[in-house]
N, C-alpha and C positions, 0 to 999 in steps of 0.2 A: 682773389675774390670771384665768385661766381656771379654774374649779372642775370642768370636764368632765375625765373620764379616758377616753382613747380607746384605750389599751394602751401596749403598750411597743415601743421603737424601738431597734434595735441598730445603731449608727452607726459606720462603720469609715472611718477617715480618718487618713493619717500626717502630715498637717500640722496641728499642736498648735492653732493659732489657728482655722482651719477648723473643726476637730473640736469646740472649745469653743463656737464661734458656733452649730454645727448643734444642739450638746446644749441650749444656752439657748434656741434657737428651738423646737425640739420641746417642750421643757418648757412653754415659754410657751403652746403651743397644745395642751396636755393630753396629751402622752405621756410616758411615763417612759423617759427616754432612757439608754440604756446605751453609753457611749463606748468605743470601742477604736482603739488607736493601730497595730494590725496584723492582718493576716488570721490570724495564729496566736492572737491573743488573742481576736479574734472568734469563732473555732471553740470555744475554750474557753468563753466566756460562753454562746454559742448552745446548747452541751450542758449548761449549769449552770442557765440560766434559761429561763422561758417568754418567747419573743420573738413579737410579733404582725407586725413588718415589719423588713425589713433595709434600711439605706441605706448604700451603699458607694461609695467613689471606685473609679474603675477602675485608673487609674494609680498604685500605690502601691509602694515598695521591698519587696523580699523576695516576697510573694505578691501577684499582681495581683487586682483585683477580679473578673475572669472565672475566674481559678482559685479564688477563694473561692467564687463562685457555684457552681461544680460541687461542691464539697465540702458546701456548706450544702444543696444540693439533695438529695445523698446522705443527709444526715442527716434532714431533713424537707423533701419537695418541696411540701408545701402552703403554706409560709410565703413571702409574696410579697418579692422582692428588686427594689430600685430602686438602679441603677448611675447614678452621677453623675460628672462630671470637670469640670475647670476649662477 
């Protein structure tokens, strides 16, 4: 178990197994992971909590990762966003 805390990571992924795997991995490496199953949920959490980094799938149902990126950058352009895809 890692006792170092690096900050909070908002994870956006519409596949439940991938979302849970990323959450567990980031928790293990010292991040407080905030899992979100959709872009809409991610925007709500981003406005509600302090987020140090966002990790988002590009291809999701509903709002794509690129659309989410635009919205998050309007809310806070300083937070780094990492886009991933399978």
